[in-house]
C-alpha positions as CSV (number, residue, x, y, z in Angstrom):
1,M,-16.9,-14.1,14.0
2,R,-18.2,-11.6,12.5
3,A,-16.5,-10.3,8.8
4,V,-17.2,-9.0,5.8
5,V,-18.7,-11.5,3.3
6,L,-19.1,-11.1,-0.5
7,E,-21.9,-12.8,-1.6
8,S,-21.9,-11.0,-5.1
9,Y,-20.0,-8.4,-7.3
10,G,-21.1,-5.0,-7.6
11,G,-21.7,-1.2,-5.5
12,P,-21.1,-0.8,-2.2
13,E,-24.4,-2.5,-1.2
14,V,-23.3,-6.2,-1.6
15,L,-21.1,-5.5,1.5
16,A,-22.6,-7.9,3.9
17,I,-21.8,-8.2,7.3
18,R,-22.4,-11.9,8.1
19,D,-21.3,-14.9,11.2
20,V,-18.6,-16.7,9.6
21,P,-16.5,-19.8,11.1
22,D,-13.6,-19.0,12.5
23,P,-10.3,-19.4,10.2
24,V,-8.2,-22.3,11.9
25,A,-4.3,-21.8,12.0
26,G,-2.1,-24.5,10.8
27,P,1.1,-26.2,11.6
28,E,3.2,-22.6,10.9
29,E,0.1,-20.1,11.4
30,V,-1.6,-17.9,13.9
31,L,-4.5,-17.3,14.3
32,V,-5.1,-13.1,15.3
33,D,-7.6,-11.4,17.0
34,V,-7.8,-8.3,14.5
35,V,-8.5,-4.8,16.4
36,A,-7.8,-2.7,12.9
37,T,-7.9,-3.3,9.0
38,A,-8.0,-0.5,6.2
39,V,-9.6,0.1,3.0
40,N,-7.7,-0.2,-0.3
41,R,-8.3,0.4,-3.7
42,A,-8.2,-3.0,-4.8
43,D,-10.5,-3.7,-2.3
44,L,-12.9,-1.9,-4.4
45,L,-12.1,-3.7,-7.6
46,Q,-12.6,-6.9,-5.8
47,R,-16.2,-5.6,-4.7
48,M,-16.9,-5.0,-8.4
49,G,-15.6,-9.1,-9.5
50,L,-12.3,-7.0,-11.2
51,Y,-9.7,-8.5,-8.5
52,P,-11.0,-12.4,-7.6
53,G,-9.9,-13.0,-3.7
54,P,-7.6,-16.1,-3.1
55,P,-9.9,-19.4,-2.7
56,M,-11.8,-19.5,0.7
57,L,-15.0,-20.9,2.2
58,H,-16.2,-17.0,2.4
59,E,-14.9,-14.6,0.0
60,I,-13.9,-11.6,2.4
61,P,-12.1,-8.2,1.6
62,G,-9.2,-6.7,3.2
63,L,-5.0,-6.7,2.5
64,E,-3.7,-6.3,5.6
65,F,-4.6,-6.2,9.5
66,A,-3.2,-5.7,13.0
67,G,-4.4,-7.4,15.9
68,R,-3.3,-9.5,18.7
69,V,-2.1,-13.3,18.9
70,A,-4.6,-15.6,20.5
71,A,-3.7,-18.7,19.1
72,V,-0.9,-20.7,17.3
73,G,0.0,-23.7,15.7
74,E,2.0,-26.7,16.7
75,R,4.6,-25.5,14.9
76,V,4.9,-22.0,16.2
77,D,6.6,-21.1,19.9
78,A,3.1,-20.0,22.2
79,A,4.8,-17.5,23.6
80,I,3.3,-14.8,21.1
81,V,0.0,-15.6,22.6
82,G,-0.9,-12.0,23.2
83,S,1.6,-10.0,21.1
84,E,0.5,-6.8,18.6
85,V,1.0,-7.9,15.5
86,M,0.2,-6.8,11.7
87,G,0.8,-8.4,8.2
88,I,-0.4,-8.0,5.2
89,V,-2.7,-10.9,4.0
90,G,-4.0,-12.1,0.4
91,G,-7.8,-11.8,1.7
92,G,-9.9,-12.0,4.6
93,G,-8.3,-8.6,6.3
94,Y,-12.3,-7.3,7.1
95,A,-12.7,-9.7,9.7
96,E,-12.4,-10.4,13.5
97,R,-10.2,-12.8,13.2
98,V,-7.6,-13.8,10.3
99,V,-4.9,-16.7,10.1
100,V,-1.2,-15.4,9.1
101,P,2.1,-17.5,8.9
102,E,4.0,-16.5,11.6
103,R,6.9,-15.6,9.8
104,Q,4.7,-12.5,7.6
105,L,4.2,-10.8,11.0
106,M,5.5,-7.8,11.8
107,G,5.5,-6.7,15.2
108,V,3.3,-3.3,16.1
109,P,5.7,-0.2,17.3
110,P,4.8,0.5,20.6
111,V,4.7,4.1,19.3
112,V,2.5,3.1,16.9
113,G,-0.3,1.0,18.4
114,L,-3.7,-0.8,17.7
115,P,-5.8,0.4,15.7
116,D,-3.6,2.8,14.6
117,A,-1.1,-0.1,13.0
118,G,-4.0,-1.2,10.9
119,A,-3.0,1.6,8.4
120,V,0.9,0.3,7.9
121,P,1.4,-2.7,6.4
122,E,0.4,-2.4,3.2
123,V,1.2,0.8,2.3
124,F,4.4,1.0,3.6
125,I,5.8,-2.5,2.2
126,T,4.2,-1.6,-1.0
127,A,6.2,1.6,-1.1
128,Y,9.6,0.4,0.3
129,D,9.6,-2.6,-2.3
130,A,8.6,-0.3,-5.4
131,L,11.0,2.6,-4.2
132,V,14.3,0.7,-2.8
133,L,14.3,-2.9,-3.7
134,Q,13.1,-2.8,-7.0
135,G,13.4,0.7,-7.7
136,G,17.0,0.5,-6.1
137,L,16.6,4.1,-4.6
138,T,19.2,5.8,-3.3
139,A,21.0,8.6,-0.5
140,G,20.7,11.8,-3.2
141,G,18.4,10.0,-5.8
142,W,15.2,11.4,-7.3
143,A,11.4,9.7,-6.7
144,L,8.9,11.0,-8.8
145,V,5.7,9.1,-6.7
146,H,2.0,9.7,-8.4
147,A,-1.3,10.2,-6.1
148,G,1.3,11.7,-3.7
149,A,-1.9,12.0,-0.9
150,S,-2.6,8.2,-1.1
151,G,-2.0,5.8,1.2
152,V,1.3,4.9,-0.7
153,G,2.0,8.1,-1.5
154,T,2.0,9.4,1.6
155,A,3.8,6.7,2.8
156,A,6.4,7.3,0.1
157,I,7.0,10.8,0.7
158,Q,8.2,9.7,4.1
159,L,10.3,6.8,2.9
160,V,12.1,8.6,0.1
161,H,13.5,10.8,2.8
162,A,14.1,8.4,5.6
163,V,16.7,6.5,2.9
164,G,18.1,10.1,1.9
165,A,17.0,11.1,-1.1
166,R,14.5,13.9,-2.3
167,V,10.1,13.0,-4.0
168,A,8.5,15.0,-6.4
169,V,4.7,14.1,-6.0
170,T,1.4,14.5,-8.5
171,C,-2.0,15.0,-7.0
172,S,-4.8,17.3,-7.0
173,A,-4.7,20.9,-6.2
174,G,-6.9,20.5,-3.0
175,K,-4.2,18.1,-1.6
176,V,-1.1,20.2,-2.7
177,D,-0.7,21.2,0.7
178,A,-1.6,18.0,2.6
179,C,1.7,16.8,0.7
180,Q,3.5,19.8,1.1
181,A,3.2,19.2,5.0
182,L,4.1,15.6,5.2
183,G,7.7,17.3,3.4
184,A,7.3,16.5,-0.9
185,D,10.1,18.6,-2.1
186,V,8.6,19.0,-5.0
187,V,4.2,19.6,-5.3
188,V,2.6,19.5,-8.9
189,D,-1.2,19.9,-8.9
190,Y,-1.5,17.5,-12.1
191,D,-4.3,19.2,-13.5
192,A,-2.5,22.6,-13.7
193,E,0.8,22.0,-14.3
194,D,3.1,19.4,-16.3
195,F,5.3,17.2,-14.3
196,V,7.8,16.2,-16.7
197,G,8.2,19.8,-17.1
198,A,8.5,19.8,-13.2
199,A,10.3,16.7,-12.3
200,L,13.1,17.7,-15.3
201,A,13.5,21.3,-14.1
202,A,14.1,19.9,-9.9
203,T,16.9,17.1,-11.3
204,G,18.4,19.9,-13.6
205,G,17.4,18.6,-17.1
206,V,18.4,15.0,-16.2
207,G,15.0,13.2,-15.2
208,V,14.3,11.6,-12.1
209,D,16.2,8.3,-10.2
210,V,13.0,6.0,-9.5
211,V,8.7,6.5,-10.6
212,L,6.2,5.1,-8.5
213,D,3.4,4.9,-10.3
214,V,-0.5,4.1,-9.7
215,I,-2.1,5.6,-12.2
216,G,-0.8,3.5,-15.4
217,G,-2.8,4.8,-19.3
218,E,-1.2,8.4,-20.4
219,Y,1.3,8.7,-17.9
220,V,2.9,5.7,-19.0
221,A,5.0,7.8,-21.9
222,R,5.3,10.8,-19.7
223,N,7.0,8.9,-17.1
224,L,9.5,8.2,-19.8
225,A,9.9,11.7,-20.6
226,A,10.5,12.3,-16.5
227,T,13.2,9.7,-15.7
228,R,17.1,9.6,-16.4
229,V,19.0,7.2,-18.6
230,G,19.0,3.8,-17.1
231,G,16.4,4.6,-14.5
232,R,13.6,2.5,-13.2
233,I,9.4,3.2,-13.8
234,V,7.7,0.6,-11.2
235,Q,4.3,0.0,-12.2
236,V,1.7,-0.4,-9.0
237,G,-1.4,0.2,-10.6
238,V,-3.3,1.8,-13.2
239,M,-6.4,3.8,-11.9
240,G,-6.0,5.2,-15.1
241,G,-5.5,2.6,-17.8
242,G,-4.3,-0.7,-18.3
243,R,-3.8,0.5,-21.7
244,A,-0.9,3.3,-23.0
245,D,0.8,3.7,-26.2
246,V,4.2,3.2,-25.0
247,P,6.9,5.4,-26.8
248,A,9.1,2.4,-27.4
249,G,12.2,4.2,-28.5
250,E,12.6,6.4,-25.5
251,L,12.5,3.5,-23.3
252,L,15.5,1.4,-25.5
253,R,17.3,5.2,-25.8
254,K,17.0,5.7,-22.1
255,R,17.8,2.2,-21.0
256,I,14.5,2.5,-18.8
257,T,13.6,-0.7,-16.3
258,W,9.9,-0.4,-16.3
259,I,9.0,-2.5,-13.5
260,G,5.6,-4.2,-13.4
261,T,4.6,-5.5,-9.7
262,V,2.0,-6.1,-7.0
263,L,1.9,-7.9,-3.4
264,R,-1.3,-10.2,-3.4
265,A,-0.4,-12.1,-6.2
266,R,3.0,-13.3,-5.0
267,P,3.7,-16.6,-3.4
268,V,3.6,-16.9,0.2
269,E,7.7,-17.4,0.5
270,E,8.1,-14.1,-1.8
271,K,5.7,-11.8,0.4
272,I,7.1,-13.9,3.8
273,A,10.6,-11.9,2.8
274,V,9.3,-8.8,1.7
275,S,7.6,-8.7,5.5
276,R,10.3,-9.7,7.2
277,R,12.7,-7.3,5.2
278,C,10.5,-4.2,5.7
279,A,10.1,-5.8,9.3
280,H,13.9,-5.6,10.0
281,D,14.2,-2.5,7.5
282,L,11.5,-0.1,8.5
283,L,9.8,-0.6,12.2
284,P,12.7,1.5,13.6
285,L,12.1,4.5,11.5
286,F,8.4,4.6,13.2
287,G,10.7,4.5,16.6
288,S,12.6,7.4,15.6
289,G,9.7,9.0,14.4
290,A,10.8,9.2,11.0
291,L,8.1,7.0,9.9
292,R,3.9,7.8,10.7
293,P,0.7,6.1,9.9
294,V,-1.2,9.2,8.2
295,I,-4.6,8.2,8.6
296,D,-8.1,10.7,7.3
297,R,-10.5,8.9,8.7
298,R,-11.9,6.0,10.7
299,Y,-15.0,3.7,10.3
300,R,-16.6,0.7,12.2
301,L,-16.4,-2.5,10.8
302,D,-20.9,-2.2,10.0
303,Q,-19.6,1.3,7.9
304,V,-17.6,-0.8,5.8
305,A,-19.9,0.4,2.8
306,E,-19.9,4.3,3.6
307,A,-15.8,3.5,3.9
308,Q,-15.6,2.3,0.7
309,E,-18.2,5.1,-0.9
310,Y,-15.2,7.9,0.9
311,V,-12.2,6.6,-0.8
312,A,-13.7,5.9,-4.3
313,S,-14.9,9.3,-3.9
314,N,-10.7,10.5,-3.9
315,A,-10.9,12.3,-1.1
316,N,-9.2,10.7,1.4
317,V,-5.9,12.1,2.2
318,G,-3.8,8.7,3.4
319,K,-5.6,5.8,5.0
320,V,-9.3,5.3,6.0
321,L,-9.3,2.6,8.6
322,L,-11.8,0.3,9.7
323,E,-11.8,-0.6,12.9
324,V,-12.7,-4.3,13.9
């Protein structure tokens, strides 16, 4: 099969298309013919040697996939061969075939179809897990989501509304209109406005219930200021820096829970559990039209370097797909 292989670490030039052996499904796994995957920020870090992938014969990036079941292990019902499926993986998504535990699969909603489903798993699972499963967001609440025009951000805006809550987002000036069009209740241009003031104004001075933060750095102290007493901050990235000056007194006074989380490093049983929960809770919402993948651009697999450079430029609104 063809795959994007990292033979060294560095810039986009290290992304090489190679012929490698097909993966083989274990007893409880399935082999999937990949139709589409997507570029995530973690893929860029992995390419630079800052986020190593799981052990495998060839280091192949890619944290998600959508495709058709081609073969199954001996303990898996062969009736699912040919089914359209999608899901998250620890690595290996930038390839023509991938192996994944059968219980980790999610069906592709017919209204989404292939290959658009390649834009769904990573961001919708991340956003739902952070905001609802760990953040505890419920109807009537407020969420603050940073990088509102990112893949996770565009998924989060839709998910907040789907649970009956409201959302304030931060983004650059050029993406304000896109976030408003998706339905964000408050949109803050982070270069011109203070998101703390905007969050407090929107909530009558109380603060938001949940913050979904991919930035870290100097946002940490401001997140604490924007969060209500007893609220939660869920840290899913540190694009703005991994170190921060934390006003611990405010953390204590407001009894805020600050949660750090990633998907990739979780044990397989935890990935299966969150995938099955999201399949149950979210897939019907795609059918009803409450959720949809937001796709900015599409590239072929052999254009992977160009696709990663585009993501690195921060120009995208939503996901950047790789069609395999």
